[in-house]
C-alpha positions in Angstrom: -28.1 55.7 109.5 -29.3 58.7 107.2 -32.5 59.6 108.0 -35.1 59.7 104.8 -38.2 61.7 104.8 -41.0 61.5 102.0 -43.7 64.0 100.4 -46.2 61.9 98.0 -48.2 64.2 95.9 -51.0 63.5 93.2 -53.1 60.4 92.6 -53.3 56.9 94.4 -51.3 55.6 91.2 -48.4 57.8 92.4 -48.8 57.1 96.1 -48.1 53.1 95.2 -44.8 54.2 93.7 -43.9 56.1 96.9 -44.7 53.2 98.8 -42.1 50.9 96.9 -39.3 53.6 97.3 -40.1 53.7 101.0 -39.8 49.8 100.7 -36.4 50.0 98.8 -34.7 52.7 101.0 -36.1 51.4 104.4 -33.2 48.5 103.9 -30.6 51.1 104.3 -32.0 54.0 105.7 -34.3 55.5 108.6 -37.6 56.6 107.3 -39.2 59.7 109.2 -42.2 61.9 108.9 -40.8 65.1 110.3 -39.1 66.9 107.6 -36.9 68.6 110.2 -35.2 65.1 111.1 -34.6 64.2 107.6 -31.0 64.2 106.0 -32.7 63.3 102.7 -36.3 64.5 101.3 -37.8 62.5 98.6 -40.7 64.8 96.9 -42.8 62.5 94.3 -44.4 64.9 92.4 -47.8 65.2 90.4 -47.5 66.9 86.9 -51.3 66.4 85.9 -52.9 69.8 85.5 -51.6 73.4 86.2 -52.5 73.5 90.0 -51.0 70.2 90.5 -47.6 71.4 88.6 -47.7 74.7 91.1 -48.6 72.4 94.0 -45.4 70.4 93.5 -43.2 72.9 92.9 -44.3 75.0 96.1 -43.9 71.8 98.0 -39.9 71.0 96.3 -39.1 74.6 97.4 -40.7 74.3 100.7 -38.3 71.3 101.8 -35.5 72.6 100.1 -35.8 75.3 103.0 -34.7 72.7 105.2 -31.2 72.8 104.1 -31.2 75.7 106.0 -33.4 75.5 109.0 -33.0 71.7 109.4 -30.4 69.1 108.6 -31.1 68.3 105.3 -28.5 67.3 103.0 -30.1 66.0 99.7 -33.2 66.9 97.9 -34.5 64.6 95.5 -37.4 65.0 93.0 -39.5 62.3 91.6 -42.3 61.5 89.8 -44.4 63.0 86.8 -43.0 67.0 87.1 -39.4 65.4 87.3 -40.2 63.1 84.5 -41.4 66.5 82.5 -39.1 68.9 83.6 -36.1 67.2 84.5 -33.6 69.4 82.8 -35.5 72.7 84.0 -36.0 71.3 87.6 -31.9 71.0 88.1 -31.2 73.9 86.4 -33.9 76.2 88.3 -33.9 75.0 91.3 -30.2 74.5 92.6 -31.2 73.0 95.8 -32.3 69.9 94.1 -29.6 67.3 93.9 -31.5 64.6 91.7 -34.6 63.9 89.5 -36.0 60.4 89.3 -38.5 60.0 86.3 -41.7 58.1 86.5 -39.8 55.1 84.7 -37.1 54.9 87.0 -38.5 54.9 90.8 -37.3 51.6 91.2 -33.7 53.3 90.8 -34.2 55.4 93.8 -31.3 53.7 95.8 -29.0 54.5 93.4 -29.8 58.4 93.0 -29.8 58.5 96.6 -26.2 57.1 96.6 -25.1 59.0 94.1 -26.3 62.1 95.5 -24.7 61.8 98.8 -21.3 61.4 96.8 -22.0 65.1 95.6 -23.2 64.5 92.2 -25.9 66.1 90.3 -28.1 63.0 89.5 -30.7 62.5 86.5 -32.4 59.1 86.1 -35.2 59.0 83.9 -35.2 55.7 82.0 -38.1 54.6 79.5 -41.3 55.4 80.4 -42.4 52.4 78.0 -40.4 49.7 79.5 -41.8 46.7 81.8 -43.1 47.5 84.9 -40.6 46.3 87.8 -42.3 43.7 89.9 -41.4 42.0 93.4 -40.4 45.7 95.0 -40.7 45.9 98.4 -43.5 48.2 99.5 -44.1 49.9 102.6 -47.9 50.8 102.9 -48.6 55.0 103.3 -52.3 54.0 103.9 -53.7 52.5 107.2 -53.3 48.7 107.6 -56.4 47.5 106.5 -56.8 49.4 102.9 -54.4 49.6 100.3 -54.1 50.6 96.4 -53.2 48.0 94.0 -52.1 49.1 90.7 -52.6 46.6 88.2 -51.6 48.6 85.1 -49.5 51.9 83.9 -49.6 54.3 80.9 -52.5 54.8 79.1 -53.4 54.8 75.3 -56.5 56.5 75.0 -55.1 59.7 74.1 -57.5 62.2 74.8 -56.7 65.6 74.2 -56.4 67.3 77.3 -54.3 64.6 79.1 -50.6 64.7 79.7 -50.5 61.3 81.0 -49.2 59.1 77.9 -46.3 61.5 77.8 -45.2 61.0 81.8 -46.5 57.6 82.0 -45.8 56.1 78.8 -48.3 53.6 76.8 -50.5 51.2 78.4 -49.0 48.2 79.9 -50.8 45.6 81.9 -48.9 44.1 85.1 -49.0 40.1 85.0 -52.0 38.6 86.5 -49.4 36.4 88.9 -47.5 39.4 90.0 -50.8 41.5 91.1 -52.3 38.3 92.9 -49.1 37.6 94.8 -49.0 41.4 95.8 -52.7 41.3 96.8 -52.3 38.0 98.8 -49.0 39.6 100.8 -51.4 42.5 101.7 -53.9 40.5 102.9 -51.5 38.6 105.2 -50.5 42.0 106.6 -54.1 42.9 107.3 -55.5 44.7 104.5 -58.9 44.0 104.0 -60.0 46.7 101.3 -58.3 46.6 97.8 -58.8 49.8 95.7 -57.7 48.6 92.2 -56.2 51.8 90.4 -54.6 52.2 86.8 -55.6 55.1 84.3 -57.7 52.7 82.9 -58.7 49.6 84.9 -61.0 48.5 82.1 -58.2 48.0 79.8 -56.2 45.4 81.7 -54.8 42.4 79.9 -55.7 44.1 76.4 -52.1 44.3 75.8 -51.7 40.5 76.2 -53.5 39.6 73.4 -57.5 39.3 72.9 -59.9 41.0 74.9 -59.3 42.6 78.2 -59.0 40.3 81.5 -60.3 42.6 84.3 -63.2 40.3 84.8 -61.0 37.4 85.2 -58.5 39.1 87.6 -61.1 40.1 90.1 -62.1 36.4 90.3 -59.0 35.8 91.4 -58.6 38.5 93.9 -62.0 38.0 95.4 -60.6 34.1 96.0 -57.8 35.7 98.5 -58.5 34.8 102.0 -58.8 37.9 104.3 -59.9 40.3 101.4 -63.5 42.0 102.5 -63.9 44.6 99.7 -62.3 45.2 96.1 -63.0 48.5 94.9 -63.0 50.0 91.2 -61.4 53.1 90.1 -61.0 55.0 86.6 -63.4 52.8 84.4 -63.7 54.4 80.9 -67.4 54.2 80.0 -66.9 52.7 76.7 -65.2 49.4 78.2 -67.7 48.9 80.9 -68.6 45.5 79.4 -71.7 43.5 80.3 -69.6 41.0 81.6 -68.0 43.4 84.3 -71.3 44.5 85.1 -72.4 41.0 86.1 -69.6 40.6 88.0 -70.0 43.4 90.1 -73.8 42.7 90.3 -72.9 38.8 91.8 -69.7 39.0 93.5 -70.1 40.0 97.1 -66.7 41.2 97.7 -66.8 43.7 95.0 -68.2 47.1 96.2 -71.2 48.3 94.5 -69.1 51.2 93.5 -67.7 52.7 90.4 -65.5 55.4 89.3 -66.2 56.1 85.6 -64.8 59.7 84.3 -67.1 60.9 81.9 -65.5 64.5 81.3 -68.8 65.8 79.5 -72.2 65.1 78.1 -72.1 67.7 74.8 -71.4 65.3 71.7 -69.5 68.1 70.2 -67.2 68.6 73.3 -66.9 64.8 73.8 -65.5 64.5 70.1 -63.1 67.5 70.8 -61.9 65.7 73.9 -60.8 62.5 71.7 -63.4 60.7 74.0 -64.8 57.7 72.2 -68.4 57.7 73.6 -71.5 59.8 73.4 -74.2 61.3 75.5 -76.6 58.5 74.4 -73.8 55.9 75.3 -73.4 57.2 78.6 -77.0 57.5 79.5 -77.3 54.0 78.3 -74.4 52.6 80.5 -75.8 54.5 83.4 -79.0 52.9 83.3 -77.8 49.4 82.6 -75.7 49.6 85.9 -78.5 51.0 87.9 -80.6 48.3 86.2 -78.4 45.3 87.0 -77.4 47.0 90.5 -79.9 49.0 92.2 -78.0 50.0 94.8 -74.5 51.1 92.8 -73.0 54.2 93.6 -71.7 55.9 90.5 -68.7 58.5 90.9 -67.7 60.4 87.7 -65.6 63.7 86.9 -66.4 66.5 84.3 -64.2 69.2 82.8 -65.8 72.9 82.3 -64.4 75.3 79.8 -63.0 72.9 77.2 -61.9 74.8 74.1 -64.9 75.5 72.1 -67.6 75.1 74.8 -70.5 77.3 74.4 -73.0 78.0 76.9 -75.3 75.8 74.9 -72.9 73.1 75.4 -72.6 73.7 79.1 -76.4 73.8 79.8 -76.5 70.5 78.1 -73.8 69.4 80.9 -75.9 70.7 83.6 -79.0 69.2 82.2 -77.2 65.9 81.8 -75.8 66.0 85.5 -79.2 66.8 87.0 -80.8 64.2 85.2 -78.4 61.4 85.8 -78.2 62.0 89.5 -74.9 60.8 90.4 -73.9 59.4 93.5 -70.4 61.3 93.7 -69.0 63.9 91.4 -65.9 66.1 90.9 -65.5 69.2 88.5 -62.5 70.6 87.2 -62.1 73.6 85.3 -60.0 72.8 81.7 -56.3 73.1 82.3 -54.3 73.9 79.1 -51.3 71.4 79.4 -48.2 72.1 77.2 -47.6 69.3 74.6 -51.5 68.2 74.4 -53.7 68.2 71.0 -56.2 70.5 73.2 -53.5 73.4 73.8 -53.7 73.8 70.0 -57.7 73.9 69.7 -59.5 77.1 69.0 -62.4 78.6 71.3 -60.7 79.4 74.5 -62.9 79.7 77.4 -61.9 82.5 79.8 -60.7 81.1 83.1 -63.2 82.9 84.9 -65.7 81.3 83.1 -64.5 77.9 83.7 -64.4 78.4 87.3 -68.0 79.7 87.6 -69.2 76.8 85.3 -67.5 74.5 87.3 -68.7 76.0 90.5 -72.3 76.0 89.4 -72.1 72.4 88.8 -70.9 71.5 91.9 -73.9 73.4 93.4 -76.4 71.3 91.6 -74.5 68.0 92.8 -74.4 69.1 96.2 -78.2 69.4 96.5 -78.4 65.8 94.7 -75.9 64.5 97.1 -78.0 65.8 100.0 -81.2 64.2 98.7 -79.4 61.1 98.2 -77.9 61.2 101.5 -81.4 61.4 103.2 -82.4 58.6 101.1 -80.5 56.5 103.5 -81.8 57.4 106.5 -83.2 54.6 108.3 -81.2 52.0 106.2 -78.6 49.8 107.8 -75.3 49.8 106.2 -71.7 47.8 106.4 -69.2 50.5 107.7 -65.3 50.1 107.6 -64.1 51.8 110.9 -61.1 54.2 110.5 -60.7 55.9 113.7 -62.4 57.1 116.9 -63.0 60.8 117.0 -62.2 63.1 120.3 -66.1 63.2 121.3 -65.8 59.3 121.4 -67.6 58.4 118.2 -66.2 56.8 115.3 -65.8 57.5 111.5 -65.8 55.2 108.8 -66.7 54.4 105.3 -69.3 52.8 103.6 -69.0 50.7 100.5 -69.9 53.7 98.5 -67.1 55.9 99.8 -63.6 55.7 98.7 -60.7 57.3 101.0 -59.7 60.8 100.4 -62.1 61.5 97.4 -65.6 60.7 99.1 -67.5 61.2 102.4 -67.6 59.3 105.7 -70.2 57.7 108.4 -69.7 59.0 111.8 -71.5 56.9 114.1 -72.0 55.7 118.1 -70.7 52.5 119.1 -68.9 50.7 121.7 -65.3 49.3 121.5 -65.0 49.7 117.9 -61.3 48.9 116.2 -60.0 50.8 113.2 -60.3 48.0 110.3 -63.7 46.6 111.8 -66.3 46.3 110.0 -69.7 47.2 111.5 -73.6 47.5 110.9 -74.5 51.0 111.1 -78.2 52.5 111.1 -78.2 55.6 109.7 -79.9 58.5 111.4 -79.1 61.8 109.7 -77.1 62.9 106.6 -75.5 65.9 105.4 -74.2 67.0 101.8 -71.7 64.1 101.8 -71.7 62.7 105.0 -73.8 60.5 107.1 -74.3 59.8 110.9 -75.6 57.0 113.0 -75.1 54.2 115.4 -74.4 50.5 115.6 -77.9 48.9 116.4 -76.8 46.2 118.7 -75.1 48.6 121.0 -78.1 50.9 121.9 -81.3 48.9 120.8 
């Protein structure tokens, strides 16, 4: 039996594709974690911004090295980079034996079979086609937490974003398949569902009529074993009163929302192709906090977008200082080939983009520390993830998403991964909290 190794790069949406490919191949191949032991390596790439592309290329080249130092026979490149540069990859990286686009990950078995016959393989189907359903899936996340992709593609057409060219138009998965998948995940031990799509607030709009995210959340909340539902990537103009009320009233939905805002200058927002103004963002933030006082708001911003002046940047920095976000990421603008932003005038020098991003993160670091210290003395629910070498435990609160947010380190006795415990917060750093399980130490 051939052995297959996987490297998954990029976003959680890409990870769910990787998990489906593992599920499809595990019927006929042995899946291994050590690339030295792999006969076949599949690199599921990201192509969102330039740094992600470079990481993907570097990883492909690194894995190609196992043809000499390991037992590697076939190297297969999948995902966004494969979709965008399918011909170039096969031509410029001769070690690559196959490329599989984003619309064809369900055909991975075919790609492996043909590559093993000695053929150079290119499978890049329709990125606007129906989302494949009922695929087997092997979780690459811990057993208690899983990403649940509810839609594919995007229609928003932000001027800086390449996603519509890599993933196609927005297509919602049918509710019955999502619920069926969530039920299977819950039966396997998953208690935390993290809903992902390029824009989950668009869910159902392509079925005719209004979006149906709230209805979907109610269905998912009724599944036995589901304890937490986390919302990622909600576009601000589509966060409705109905959705806010559902988050406020539904005990299974984390009081946490990820809303990419990208800027606060109306001029820059318009150039970005965003459909919101600074006033609209302020109104939304105030409404969320008014109805859900303990909500944690995560957002992202872009610095150095074409045309961003010092005045625009100062407006963004003041906005961040005033709004005091709970979680925040900042990306220097990356000019992506094929996007409308690549044709805009007013280029900002790379060093200025980087400097502005660092300045904003310094502002956020102070805010995060103050918000963390405000948690001291409170008791919060924590999902335990592992025991540390010093005997303490590490986990995540309702306000912490895996990989991108902080953690809670706490003292306790016999706490198992996947278990939810109440933790008294005793200390805080910029991003992490420390505490103890009260019942163990009172």
